[in-house]
CHARMM internal coordinates of N, CA and C (Angstrom, degrees):
IC EDIT
DIST 1 N 1 CA 1.4446
DIST 1 CA 1 C 1.5358
ANGL 1 N 1 CA 1 C 110.53
DIST 1 C 2 N 1.3261
ANGL 1 CA 1 C 2 N 116.25
DIHE 1 N 1 CA 1 C 2 N -37.66
DIST 2 N 2 CA 1.4671
ANGL 1 C 2 N 2 CA 118.24
DIHE 1 CA 1 C 2 N 2 CA 178.75
DIST 2 CA 2 C 1.5228
ANGL 2 N 2 CA 2 C 111.62
DIHE 1 C 2 N 2 CA 2 C -62.16
DIST 2 C 3 N 1.3333
ANGL 2 CA 2 C 3 N 116.57
DIHE 2 N 2 CA 2 C 3 N -37.71
DIST 3 N 3 CA 1.4632
ANGL 2 C 3 N 3 CA 119.83
DIHE 2 CA 2 C 3 N 3 CA 178.77
DIST 3 CA 3 C 1.5272
ANGL 3 N 3 CA 3 C 109.82
DIHE 2 C 3 N 3 CA 3 C -66.74
DIST 3 C 4 N 1.3334
ANGL 3 CA 3 C 4 N 117.76
DIHE 3 N 3 CA 3 C 4 N -41.11
DIST 4 N 4 CA 1.4592
ANGL 3 C 4 N 4 CA 121.17
DIHE 3 CA 3 C 4 N 4 CA 176.81
DIST 4 CA 4 C 1.5218
ANGL 4 N 4 CA 4 C 110.74
DIHE 3 C 4 N 4 CA 4 C -60.12
DIST 4 C 5 N 1.3243
ANGL 4 CA 4 C 5 N 116.74
DIHE 4 N 4 CA 4 C 5 N -47.84
DIST 5 N 5 CA 1.4648
ANGL 4 C 5 N 5 CA 120.19
DIHE 4 CA 4 C 5 N 5 CA -179.62
DIST 5 CA 5 C 1.5203
ANGL 5 N 5 CA 5 C 111.59
DIHE 4 C 5 N 5 CA 5 C -62.99
DIST 5 C 6 N 1.3347
ANGL 5 CA 5 C 6 N 116.80
DIHE 5 N 5 CA 5 C 6 N -36.95
DIST 6 N 6 CA 1.4650
ANGL 5 C 6 N 6 CA 120.63
DIHE 5 CA 5 C 6 N 6 CA 176.74
DIST 6 CA 6 C 1.5207
ANGL 6 N 6 CA 6 C 111.32
DIHE 5 C 6 N 6 CA 6 C -63.18
DIST 6 C 7 N 1.3275
ANGL 6 CA 6 C 7 N 116.95
DIHE 6 N 6 CA 6 C 7 N -40.70
DIST 7 N 7 CA 1.4723
ANGL 6 C 7 N 7 CA 121.11
DIHE 6 CA 6 C 7 N 7 CA 178.02
DIST 7 CA 7 C 1.5210
ANGL 7 N 7 CA 7 C 110.88
DIHE 6 C 7 N 7 CA 7 C -65.06
DIST 7 C 8 N 1.3110
ANGL 7 CA 7 C 8 N 117.33
DIHE 7 N 7 CA 7 C 8 N -39.49
DIST 8 N 8 CA 1.4720
ANGL 7 C 8 N 8 CA 121.10
DIHE 7 CA 7 C 8 N 8 CA 177.81
DIST 8 CA 8 C 1.5255
ANGL 8 N 8 CA 8 C 109.52
DIHE 7 C 8 N 8 CA 8 C -63.32
DIST 8 C 9 N 1.3304
ANGL 8 CA 8 C 9 N 117.46
DIHE 8 N 8 CA 8 C 9 N -43.14
DIST 9 N 9 CA 1.4665
ANGL 8 C 9 N 9 CA 121.37
DIHE 8 CA 8 C 9 N 9 CA 178.74
DIST 9 CA 9 C 1.5234
ANGL 9 N 9 CA 9 C 112.12
DIHE 8 C 9 N 9 CA 9 C -62.95
DIST 9 C 10 N 1.3306
ANGL 9 CA 9 C 10 N 117.06
DIHE 9 N 9 CA 9 C 10 N -29.15
DIST 10 N 10 CA 1.4619
ANGL 9 C 10 N 10 CA 121.34
DIHE 9 CA 9 C 10 N 10 CA -178.81
DIST 10 CA 10 C 1.5244
ANGL 10 N 10 CA 10 C 113.62
DIHE 9 C 10 N 10 CA 10 C -78.82
DIST 10 C 11 N 1.3195
ANGL 10 CA 10 C 11 N 117.73
DIHE 10 N 10 CA 10 C 11 N -11.97
DIST 11 N 11 CA 1.4701
ANGL 10 C 11 N 11 CA 120.08
DIHE 10 CA 10 C 11 N 11 CA 179.16
DIST 11 CA 11 C 1.5216
ANGL 11 N 11 CA 11 C 108.52
DIHE 10 C 11 N 11 CA 11 C -67.10
DIST 11 C 12 N 1.3185
ANGL 11 CA 11 C 12 N 115.10
DIHE 11 N 11 CA 11 C 12 N 127.41
DIST 12 N 12 CA 1.4573
ANGL 11 C 12 N 12 CA 120.21
DIHE 11 CA 11 C 12 N 12 CA -177.86
DIST 12 CA 12 C 1.5224
ANGL 12 N 12 CA 12 C 109.40
DIHE 11 C 12 N 12 CA 12 C -107.92
DIST 12 C 13 N 1.3072
ANGL 12 CA 12 C 13 N 115.85
DIHE 12 N 12 CA 12 C 13 N 107.27
DIST 13 N 13 CA 1.4632
ANGL 12 C 13 N 13 CA 122.33
DIHE 12 CA 12 C 13 N 13 CA 174.08
DIST 13 CA 13 C 1.5287
ANGL 13 N 13 CA 13 C 105.70
DIHE 12 C 13 N 13 CA 13 C -113.71
DIST 13 C 14 N 1.3331
ANGL 13 CA 13 C 14 N 116.80
DIHE 13 N 13 CA 13 C 14 N 100.22
DIST 14 N 14 CA 1.4707
ANGL 13 C 14 N 14 CA 119.83
DIHE 13 CA 13 C 14 N 14 CA -174.05
DIST 14 CA 14 C 1.5245
ANGL 14 N 14 CA 14 C 114.13
DIHE 13 C 14 N 14 CA 14 C -52.28
DIST 14 C 15 N 1.3328
ANGL 14 CA 14 C 15 N 117.12
DIHE 14 N 14 CA 14 C 15 N -38.25
DIST 15 N 15 CA 1.4669
ANGL 14 C 15 N 15 CA 119.74
DIHE 14 CA 14 C 15 N 15 CA -178.93
DIST 15 CA 15 C 1.5269
ANGL 15 N 15 CA 15 C 111.31
DIHE 14 C 15 N 15 CA 15 C -62.68
DIST 15 C 16 N 1.3338
ANGL 15 CA 15 C 16 N 117.08
DIHE 15 N 15 CA 15 C 16 N -36.11
DIST 16 N 16 CA 1.4615
ANGL 15 C 16 N 16 CA 120.10
DIHE 15 CA 15 C 16 N 16 CA 177.66
DIST 16 CA 16 C 1.5159
ANGL 16 N 16 CA 16 C 111.25
DIHE 15 C 16 N 16 CA 16 C -73.36
DIST 16 C 17 N 1.3166
ANGL 16 CA 16 C 17 N 117.11
DIHE 16 N 16 CA 16 C 17 N -44.48
DIST 17 N 17 CA 1.4745
ANGL 16 C 17 N 17 CA 120.88
DIHE 16 CA 16 C 17 N 17 CA -177.96
DIST 17 CA 17 C 1.5284
ANGL 17 N 17 CA 17 C 111.10
DIHE 16 C 17 N 17 CA 17 C -60.80
DIST 17 C 18 N 1.3390
ANGL 17 CA 17 C 18 N 116.96
DIHE 17 N 17 CA 17 C 18 N -38.21
DIST 18 N 18 CA 1.4720
ANGL 17 C 18 N 18 CA 119.93
DIHE 17 CA 17 C 18 N 18 CA 179.84
DIST 18 CA 18 C 1.5228
ANGL 18 N 18 CA 18 C 111.35
DIHE 17 C 18 N 18 CA 18 C -62.85
DIST 18 C 19 N 1.3157
ANGL 18 CA 18 C 19 N 117.12
DIHE 18 N 18 CA 18 C 19 N -30.45
DIST 19 N 19 CA 1.4663
ANGL 18 C 19 N 19 CA 120.31
DIHE 18 CA 18 C 19 N 19 CA -178.92
DIST 19 CA 19 C 1.5275
ANGL 19 N 19 CA 19 C 111.90
DIHE 18 C 19 N 19 CA 19 C -92.42
DIST 19 C 20 N 1.3501
ANGL 19 CA 19 C 20 N 116.47
DIHE 19 N 19 CA 19 C 20 N -1.82
DIST 20 N 20 CA 1.4572
ANGL 19 C 20 N 20 CA 120.09
DIHE 19 CA 19 C 20 N 20 CA -179.51
DIST 20 CA 20 C 1.5212
ANGL 20 N 20 CA 20 C 113.13
DIHE 19 C 20 N 20 CA 20 C 79.61
DIST 20 C 21 N 1.3228
ANGL 20 CA 20 C 21 N 116.98
DIHE 20 N 20 CA 20 C 21 N 9.72
DIST 21 N 21 CA 1.4636
ANGL 20 C 21 N 21 CA 120.56
DIHE 20 CA 20 C 21 N 21 CA 179.99
DIST 21 CA 21 C 1.5161
ANGL 21 N 21 CA 21 C 109.96
DIHE 20 C 21 N 21 CA 21 C -93.26
DIST 21 C 22 N 1.3218
ANGL 21 CA 21 C 22 N 115.75
DIHE 21 N 21 CA 21 C 22 N 159.60
DIST 22 N 22 CA 1.4509
ANGL 21 C 22 N 22 CA 121.95
DIHE 21 CA 21 C 22 N 22 CA 179.31
DIST 22 CA 22 C 1.5228
ANGL 22 N 22 CA 22 C 109.26
DIHE 21 C 22 N 22 CA 22 C -131.71
DIST 22 C 23 N 1.3146
ANGL 22 CA 22 C 23 N 115.66
DIHE 22 N 22 CA 22 C 23 N 164.95
DIST 23 N 23 CA 1.4563
ANGL 22 C 23 N 23 CA 120.74
DIHE 22 CA 22 C 23 N 23 CA 174.47
DIST 23 CA 23 C 1.5211
ANGL 23 N 23 CA 23 C 107.90
DIHE 22 C 23 N 23 CA 23 C -81.08
DIST 23 C 24 N 1.3108
ANGL 23 CA 23 C 24 N 116.89
DIHE 23 N 23 CA 23 C 24 N 126.37
DIST 24 N 24 CA 1.4628
ANGL 23 C 24 N 24 CA 122.46
DIHE 23 CA 23 C 24 N 24 CA 175.67
DIST 24 CA 24 C 1.5343
ANGL 24 N 24 CA 24 C 107.90
DIHE 23 C 24 N 24 CA 24 C -114.57
DIST 24 C 25 N 1.3227
ANGL 24 CA 24 C 25 N 116.04
DIHE 24 N 24 CA 24 C 25 N 145.03
DIST 25 N 25 CA 1.4595
ANGL 24 C 25 N 25 CA 120.26
DIHE 24 CA 24 C 25 N 25 CA 177.33
DIST 25 CA 25 C 1.5264
ANGL 25 N 25 CA 25 C 109.91
DIHE 24 C 25 N 25 CA 25 C -129.68
DIST 25 C 26 N 1.3159
ANGL 25 CA 25 C 26 N 114.45
DIHE 25 N 25 CA 25 C 26 N 152.91
DIST 26 N 26 CA 1.4620
ANGL 25 C 26 N 26 CA 122.36
DIHE 25 CA 25 C 26 N 26 CA 174.59
DIST 26 CA 26 C 1.5153
ANGL 26 N 26 CA 26 C 107.11
DIHE 25 C 26 N 26 CA 26 C -117.17
DIST 26 C 27 N 1.3327
ANGL 26 CA 26 C 27 N 116.14
DIHE 26 N 26 CA 26 C 27 N 128.08
DIST 27 N 27 CA 1.4596
ANGL 26 C 27 N 27 CA 121.14
DIHE 26 CA 26 C 27 N 27 CA -175.16
DIST 27 CA 27 C 1.5208
ANGL 27 N 27 CA 27 C 109.53
DIHE 26 C 27 N 27 CA 27 C -127.37
DIST 27 C 28 N 1.3171
ANGL 27 CA 27 C 28 N 115.16
DIHE 27 N 27 CA 27 C 28 N 137.10
DIST 28 N 28 CA 1.4556
ANGL 27 C 28 N 28 CA 121.60
DIHE 27 CA 27 C 28 N 28 CA 171.35
DIST 28 CA 28 C 1.5140
ANGL 28 N 28 CA 28 C 108.06
DIHE 27 C 28 N 28 CA 28 C -118.99
DIST 28 C 29 N 1.3115
ANGL 28 CA 28 C 29 N 117.13
DIHE 28 N 28 CA 28 C 29 N 134.42
DIST 29 N 29 CA 1.4647
ANGL 28 C 29 N 29 CA 120.89
DIHE 28 CA 28 C 29 N 29 CA -178.06
DIST 29 CA 29 C 1.5162
ANGL 29 N 29 CA 29 C 110.47
DIHE 28 C 29 N 29 CA 29 C -132.99
DIST 29 C 30 N 1.3149
ANGL 29 CA 29 C 30 N 115.04
DIHE 29 N 29 CA 29 C 30 N 143.89
DIST 30 N 30 CA 1.4634
ANGL 29 C 30 N 30 CA 121.95
DIHE 29 CA 29 C 30 N 30 CA 175.20
DIST 30 CA 30 C 1.5262
ANGL 30 N 30 CA 30 C 106.83
DIHE 29 C 30 N 30 CA 30 C -136.02
DIST 30 C 31 N 1.2984
ANGL 30 CA 30 C 31 N 116.44
DIHE 30 N 30 CA 30 C 31 N 147.69
DIST 31 N 31 CA 1.4540
ANGL 30 C 31 N 31 CA 121.12
DIHE 30 CA 30 C 31 N 31 CA -176.99
DIST 31 CA 31 C 1.5188
ANGL 31 N 31 CA 31 C 110.38
DIHE 30 C 31 N 31 CA 31 C -115.66
DIST 31 C 32 N 1.3092
ANGL 31 CA 31 C 32 N 115.14
DIHE 31 N 31 CA 31 C 32 N 144.75
DIST 32 N 32 CA 1.4597
ANGL 31 C 32 N 32 CA 122.67
DIHE 31 CA 31 C 32 N 32 CA 179.19
DIST 32 CA 32 C 1.5186
ANGL 32 N 32 CA 32 C 108.05
DIHE 31 C 32 N 32 CA 32 C -115.63
DIST 32 C 33 N 1.3006
ANGL 32 CA 32 C 33 N 116.15
DIHE 32 N 32 CA 32 C 33 N 116.85
DIST 33 N 33 CA 1.4552
ANGL 32 C 33 N 33 CA 121.65
DIHE 32 CA 32 C 33 N 33 CA 179.56
DIST 33 CA 33 C 1.5330
ANGL 33 N 33 CA 33 C 110.01
DIHE 32 C 33 N 33 CA 33 C -89.25
DIST 33 C 34 N 1.3192
ANGL 33 CA 33 C 34 N 118.19
DIHE 33 N 33 CA 33 C 34 N 152.33
DIST 34 N 34 CA 1.4653
ANGL 33 C 34 N 34 CA 120.39
DIHE 33 CA 33 C 34 N 34 CA 179.71
DIST 34 CA 34 C 1.5277
ANGL 34 N 34 CA 34 C 113.73
DIHE 33 C 34 N 34 CA 34 C -54.78
DIST 34 C 35 N 1.3115
ANGL 34 CA 34 C 35 N 117.70
DIHE 34 N 34 CA 34 C 35 N -28.87
DIST 35 N 35 CA 1.4596
ANGL 34 C 35 N 35 CA 120.92
DIHE 34 CA 34 C 35 N 35 CA -179.11
DIST 35 CA 35 C 1.5336
ANGL 35 N 35 CA 35 C 113.22
DIHE 34 C 35 N 35 CA 35 C -85.12
DIST 35 C 36 N 1.3428
ANGL 35 CA 35 C 36 N 118.71
DIHE 35 N 35 CA 35 C 36 N -7.20
DIST 36 N 36 CA 1.4609
ANGL 35 C 36 N 36 CA 121.60
DIHE 35 CA 35 C 36 N 36 CA -179.79
DIST 36 CA 36 C 1.5240
ANGL 36 N 36 CA 36 C 110.58
DIHE 35 C 36 N 36 CA 36 C -71.16
DIST 36 C 37 N 1.3195
ANGL 36 CA 36 C 37 N 115.11
DIHE 36 N 36 CA 36 C 37 N 148.44
DIST 37 N 37 CA 1.4701
ANGL 36 C 37 N 37 CA 119.65
DIHE 36 CA 36 C 37 N 37 CA -177.68
DIST 37 CA 37 C 1.5281
ANGL 37 N 37 CA 37 C 113.07
DIHE 36 C 37 N 37 CA 37 C -122.55
DIST 37 C 38 N 1.3188
ANGL 37 CA 37 C 38 N 118.40
DIHE 37 N 37 CA 37 C 38 N 3.36
DIST 38 N 38 CA 1.4603
ANGL 37 C 38 N 38 CA 119.20
DIHE 37 CA 37 C 38 N 38 CA -178.50
DIST 38 CA 38 C 1.5332
ANGL 38 N 38 CA 38 C 110.70
DIHE 37 C 38 N 38 CA 38 C -80.95
DIST 38 C 39 N 1.3270
ANGL 38 CA 38 C 39 N 115.14
DIHE 38 N 38 CA 38 C 39 N 166.66
DIST 39 N 39 CA 1.4610
ANGL 38 C 39 N 39 CA 121.98
DIHE 38 CA 38 C 39 N 39 CA -172.77
DIST 39 CA 39 C 1.5252
ANGL 39 N 39 CA 39 C 112.67
DIHE 38 C 39 N 39 CA 39 C -80.78
DIST 39 C 40 N 1.3369
ANGL 39 CA 39 C 40 N 114.51
DIHE 39 N 39 CA 39 C 40 N 167.37
DIST 40 N 40 CA 1.4580
ANGL 39 C 40 N 40 CA 120.19
DIHE 39 CA 39 C 40 N 40 CA 173.92
DIST 40 CA 40 C 1.5231
ANGL 40 N 40 CA 40 C 110.20
DIHE 39 C 40 N 40 CA 40 C -60.03
DIST 40 C 41 N 1.3165
ANGL 40 CA 40 C 41 N 116.90
DIHE 40 N 40 CA 40 C 41 N -38.87
DIST 41 N 41 CA 1.4633
ANGL 40 C 41 N 41 CA 121.06
DIHE 40 CA 40 C 41 N 41 CA 179.65
DIST 41 CA 41 C 1.5306
ANGL 41 N 41 CA 41 C 110.91
DIHE 40 C 41 N 41 CA 41 C -57.90
DIST 41 C 42 N 1.3192
ANGL 41 CA 41 C 42 N 117.43
DIHE 41 N 41 CA 41 C 42 N -42.28
DIST 42 N 42 CA 1.4657
ANGL 41 C 42 N 42 CA 121.64
DIHE 41 CA 41 C 42 N 42 CA 177.83
DIST 42 CA 42 C 1.5236
ANGL 42 N 42 CA 42 C 110.54
DIHE 41 C 42 N 42 CA 42 C -64.63
DIST 42 C 43 N 1.3218
ANGL 42 CA 42 C 43 N 116.98
DIHE 42 N 42 CA 42 C 43 N -44.22
DIST 43 N 43 CA 1.4629
ANGL 42 C 43 N 43 CA 121.37
DIHE 42 CA 42 C 43 N 43 CA 178.65
DIST 43 CA 43 C 1.5278
ANGL 43 N 43 CA 43 C 110.12
DIHE 42 C 43 N 43 CA 43 C -60.94
DIST 43 C 44 N 1.3133
ANGL 43 CA 43 C 44 N 116.40
DIHE 43 N 43 CA 43 C 44 N -44.23
DIST 44 N 44 CA 1.4585
ANGL 43 C 44 N 44 CA 121.71
DIHE 43 CA 43 C 44 N 44 CA 178.73
DIST 44 CA 44 C 1.5251
ANGL 44 N 44 CA 44 C 110.89
DIHE 43 C 44 N 44 CA 44 C -60.22
DIST 44 C 45 N 1.3301
ANGL 44 CA 44 C 45 N 117.06
DIHE 44 N 44 CA 44 C 45 N -44.68
DIST 45 N 45 CA 1.4650
ANGL 44 C 45 N 45 CA 121.21
DIHE 44 CA 44 C 45 N 45 CA 179.56
DIST 45 CA 45 C 1.5263
ANGL 45 N 45 CA 45 C 111.25
DIHE 44 C 45 N 45 CA 45 C -63.09
DIST 45 C 46 N 1.3293
ANGL 45 CA 45 C 46 N 116.73
DIHE 45 N 45 CA 45 C 46 N -37.51
DIST 46 N 46 CA 1.4697
ANGL 45 C 46 N 46 CA 120.30
DIHE 45 CA 45 C 46 N 46 CA 177.86
DIST 46 CA 46 C 1.5331
ANGL 46 N 46 CA 46 C 110.38
DIHE 45 C 46 N 46 CA 46 C -62.86
DIST 46 C 47 N 1.3093
ANGL 46 CA 46 C 47 N 116.75
DIHE 46 N 46 CA 46 C 47 N -45.53
DIST 47 N 47 CA 1.4638
ANGL 46 C 47 N 47 CA 120.50
DIHE 46 CA 46 C 47 N 47 CA 179.41
DIST 47 CA 47 C 1.5214
ANGL 47 N 47 CA 47 C 110.61
DIHE 46 C 47 N 47 CA 47 C -66.02
DIST 47 C 48 N 1.3295
ANGL 47 CA 47 C 48 N 116.95
DIHE 47 N 47 CA 47 C 48 N -40.11
DIST 48 N 48 CA 1.4582
ANGL 47 C 48 N 48 CA 121.10
DIHE 47 CA 47 C 48 N 48 CA 179.75
DIST 48 CA 48 C 1.5274
ANGL 48 N 48 CA 48 C 111.15
DIHE 47 C 48 N 48 CA 48 C -63.02
DIST 48 C 49 N 1.3226
ANGL 48 CA 48 C 49 N 117.50
DIHE 48 N 48 CA 48 C 49 N -45.01
DIST 49 N 49 CA 1.4703
ANGL 48 C 49 N 49 CA 121.11
DIHE 48 CA 48 C 49 N 49 CA 177.29
DIST 49 CA 49 C 1.5260
ANGL 49 N 49 CA 49 C 110.64
DIHE 48 C 49 N 49 CA 49 C -59.83
DIST 49 C 50 N 1.3172
ANGL 49 CA 49 C 50 N 116.45
DIHE 49 N 49 CA 49 C 50 N -40.97
DIST 50 N 50 CA 1.4652
ANGL 49 C 50 N 50 CA 120.55
DIHE 49 CA 49 C 50 N 50 CA 178.85
DIST 50 CA 50 C 1.5239
ANGL 50 N 50 CA 50 C 110.77
DIHE 49 C 50 N 50 CA 50 C -64.66
DIST 50 C 51 N 1.3216
ANGL 50 CA 50 C 51 N 116.87
DIHE 50 N 50 CA 50 C 51 N -37.59
DIST 51 N 51 CA 1.4662
ANGL 50 C 51 N 51 CA 120.73
DIHE 50 CA 50 C 51 N 51 CA 177.27
DIST 51 CA 51 C 1.5171
ANGL 51 N 51 CA 51 C 112.07
DIHE 50 C 51 N 51 CA 51 C -61.45
DIST 51 C 52 N 1.3369
ANGL 51 CA 51 C 52 N 116.70
DIHE 51 N 51 CA 51 C 52 N -40.42
DIST 52 N 52 CA 1.4654
ANGL 51 C 52 N 52 CA 119.69
DIHE 51 CA 51 C 52 N 52 CA 178.28
DIST 52 CA 52 C 1.5277
ANGL 52 N 52 CA 52 C 111.65
DIHE 51 C 52 N 52 CA 52 C -67.16
DIST 52 C 53 N 1.3218
ANGL 52 CA 52 C 53 N 117.35
DIHE 52 N 52 CA 52 C 53 N -32.55
DIST 53 N 53 CA 1.4718
ANGL 52 C 53 N 53 CA 119.86
DIHE 52 CA 52 C 53 N 53 CA 174.83
DIST 53 CA 53 C 1.5239
ANGL 53 N 53 CA 53 C 108.99
DIHE 52 C 53 N 53 CA 53 C -64.56
DIST 53 C 54 N 1.3307
ANGL 53 CA 53 C 54 N 117.47
DIHE 53 N 53 CA 53 C 54 N -42.35
DIST 54 N 54 CA 1.4630
ANGL 53 C 54 N 54 CA 121.61
DIHE 53 CA 53 C 54 N 54 CA 179.36
DIST 54 CA 54 C 1.5199
ANGL 54 N 54 CA 54 C 112.05
DIHE 53 C 54 N 54 CA 54 C -62.69
DIST 54 C 55 N 1.3269
ANGL 54 CA 54 C 55 N 117.11
DIHE 54 N 54 CA 54 C 55 N -38.26
DIST 55 N 55 CA 1.4628
ANGL 54 C 55 N 55 CA 120.84
DIHE 54 CA 54 C 55 N 55 CA -178.33
DIST 55 CA 55 C 1.5227
ANGL 55 N 55 CA 55 C 112.37
DIHE 54 C 55 N 55 CA 55 C -63.94
DIST 55 C 56 N 1.3169
ANGL 55 CA 55 C 56 N 117.85
DIHE 55 N 55 CA 55 C 56 N -21.35
DIST 56 N 56 CA 1.4642
ANGL 55 C 56 N 56 CA 121.46
DIHE 55 CA 55 C 56 N 56 CA 179.32
DIST 56 CA 56 C 1.5333
ANGL 56 N 56 CA 56 C 112.00
DIHE 55 C 56 N 56 CA 56 C -78.58
DIST 56 C 57 N 1.3296
ANGL 56 CA 56 C 57 N 117.05
DIHE 56 N 56 CA 56 C 57 N -10.88
DIST 57 N 57 CA 1.4555
ANGL 56 C 57 N 57 CA 121.82
DIHE 56 CA 56 C 57 N 57 CA -178.47
DIST 57 CA 57 C 1.5280
ANGL 57 N 57 CA 57 C 109.82
DIHE 56 C 57 N 57 CA 57 C -96.35
DIST 57 C 58 N 1.3230
ANGL 57 CA 57 C 58 N 118.30
DIHE 57 N 57 CA 57 C 58 N 144.22
DIST 58 N 58 CA 1.4668
ANGL 57 C 58 N 58 CA 119.29
DIHE 57 CA 57 C 58 N 58 CA 177.25
DIST 58 CA 58 C 1.5344
ANGL 58 N 58 CA 58 C 110.68
DIHE 57 C 58 N 58 CA 58 C -72.44
DIST 58 C 59 N 1.3151
ANGL 58 CA 58 C 59 N 115.45
DIHE 58 N 58 CA 58 C 59 N 147.82
DIST 59 N 59 CA 1.4627
ANGL 58 C 59 N 59 CA 120.37
DIHE 58 CA 58 C 59 N 59 CA 176.70
DIST 59 CA 59 C 1.5138
ANGL 59 N 59 CA 59 C 112.17
DIHE 58 C 59 N 59 CA 59 C 73.34
DIST 59 C 60 N 1.3157
ANGL 59 CA 59 C 60 N 115.06
DIHE 59 N 59 CA 59 C 60 N -162.31
DIST 60 N 60 CA 1.4559
ANGL 59 C 60 N 60 CA 121.51
DIHE 59 CA 59 C 60 N 60 CA 178.98
DIST 60 CA 60 C 1.5183
ANGL 60 N 60 CA 60 C 109.34
DIHE 59 C 60 N 60 CA 60 C -76.91
DIST 60 C 61 N 1.3408
ANGL 60 CA 60 C 61 N 115.07
DIHE 60 N 60 CA 60 C 61 N 132.92
DIST 61 N 61 CA 1.4592
ANGL 60 C 61 N 61 CA 118.39
DIHE 60 CA 60 C 61 N 61 CA -178.28
DIST 61 CA 61 C 1.5243
ANGL 61 N 61 CA 61 C 109.67
DIHE 60 C 61 N 61 CA 61 C -149.98
DIST 61 C 62 N 1.3296
ANGL 61 CA 61 C 62 N 116.56
DIHE 61 N 61 CA 61 C 62 N 141.41
DIST 62 N 62 CA 1.4536
ANGL 61 C 62 N 62 CA 123.12
DIHE 61 CA 61 C 62 N 62 CA 177.00
DIST 62 CA 62 C 1.5206
ANGL 62 N 62 CA 62 C 108.39
DIHE 61 C 62 N 62 CA 62 C -120.41
DIST 62 C 63 N 1.3241
ANGL 62 CA 62 C 63 N 116.86
DIHE 62 N 62 CA 62 C 63 N 130.26
DIST 63 N 63 CA 1.4549
ANGL 62 C 63 N 63 CA 121.88
DIHE 62 CA 62 C 63 N 63 CA 175.24
DIST 63 CA 63 C 1.5164
ANGL 63 N 63 CA 63 C 108.40
DIHE 62 C 63 N 63 CA 63 C -119.29
DIST 63 C 64 N 1.3113
ANGL 63 CA 63 C 64 N 115.93
DIHE 63 N 63 CA 63 C 64 N 125.51
DIST 64 N 64 CA 1.4556
ANGL 63 C 64 N 64 CA 122.43
DIHE 63 CA 63 C 64 N 64 CA 175.99
DIST 64 CA 64 C 1.5194
ANGL 64 N 64 CA 64 C 107.93
DIHE 63 C 64 N 64 CA 64 C -95.50
DIST 64 C 65 N 1.3186
ANGL 64 CA 64 C 65 N 116.89
DIHE 64 N 64 CA 64 C 65 N 132.65
DIST 65 N 65 CA 1.4543
ANGL 64 C 65 N 65 CA 121.05
DIHE 64 CA 64 C 65 N 65 CA -178.04
DIST 65 CA 65 C 1.5274
ANGL 65 N 65 CA 65 C 111.02
DIHE 64 C 65 N 65 CA 65 C -66.61
DIST 65 C 66 N 1.3120
ANGL 65 CA 65 C 66 N 114.62
DIHE 65 N 65 CA 65 C 66 N 135.14
DIST 66 N 66 CA 1.4716
ANGL 65 C 66 N 66 CA 122.27
DIHE 65 CA 65 C 66 N 66 CA 166.64
DIST 66 CA 66 C 1.5209
ANGL 66 N 66 CA 66 C 106.36
DIHE 65 C 66 N 66 CA 66 C -151.47
DIST 66 C 67 N 1.2861
ANGL 66 CA 66 C 67 N 117.95
DIHE 66 N 66 CA 66 C 67 N -174.44
DIST 67 N 67 CA 1.4633
ANGL 66 C 67 N 67 CA 120.64
DIHE 66 CA 66 C 67 N 67 CA -175.32
DIST 67 CA 67 C 1.5187
ANGL 67 N 67 CA 67 C 113.83
DIHE 66 C 67 N 67 CA 67 C -67.06
DIST 67 C 68 N 1.3424
ANGL 67 CA 67 C 68 N 118.43
DIHE 67 N 67 CA 67 C 68 N -10.47
DIST 68 N 68 CA 1.4630
ANGL 67 C 68 N 68 CA 119.88
DIHE 67 CA 67 C 68 N 68 CA -179.55
DIST 68 CA 68 C 1.5264
ANGL 68 N 68 CA 68 C 112.38
DIHE 67 C 68 N 68 CA 68 C -86.38
DIST 68 C 69 N 1.3463
ANGL 68 CA 68 C 69 N 118.22
DIHE 68 N 68 CA 68 C 69 N -9.75
DIST 69 N 69 CA 1.4588
ANGL 68 C 69 N 69 CA 120.85
DIHE 68 CA 68 C 69 N 69 CA 176.09
DIST 69 CA 69 C 1.5179
ANGL 69 N 69 CA 69 C 106.46
DIHE 68 C 69 N 69 CA 69 C -79.45
DIST 69 C 70 N 1.3140
ANGL 69 CA 69 C 70 N 114.95
DIHE 69 N 69 CA 69 C 70 N 110.59
DIST 70 N 70 CA 1.4614
ANGL 69 C 70 N 70 CA 120.64
DIHE 69 CA 69 C 70 N 70 CA -172.39
DIST 70 CA 70 C 1.5113
ANGL 70 N 70 CA 70 C 112.23
DIHE 69 C 70 N 70 CA 70 C -88.17
DIST 70 C 71 N 1.3002
ANGL 70 CA 70 C 71 N 116.52
DIHE 70 N 70 CA 70 C 71 N 160.35
DIST 71 N 71 CA 1.4643
ANGL 70 C 71 N 71 CA 121.32
DIHE 70 CA 70 C 71 N 71 CA 174.24
DIST 71 CA 71 C 1.5195
ANGL 71 N 71 CA 71 C 109.14
DIHE 70 C 71 N 71 CA 71 C -64.06
DIST 71 C 72 N 1.2995
ANGL 71 CA 71 C 72 N 116.12
DIHE 71 N 71 CA 71 C 72 N 150.44
DIST 72 N 72 CA 1.4693
ANGL 71 C 72 N 72 CA 121.33
DIHE 71 CA 71 C 72 N 72 CA 178.06
DIST 72 CA 72 C 1.4953
ANGL 72 N 72 CA 72 C 109.83
DIHE 71 C 72 N 72 CA 72 C -121.53
END
COOR INIT
IC SEED 1 N 1 CA 1 C
IC BUILD
């Protein structure tokens, strides 16, 4: 994730830089362990829920799914 964020910071959009603005991203991530038995659809929903949590934060934010990410 740090490498991704570094690449985003390296993007040069002159129109944004002139105004002092930057590109911000919201990321949701979920991990699948070898012992997990749930479907891809469940994993996708976990990451999607985490992404919506990130969007509520100002600026660039990453939320990793765990049991504290509640349904919306």
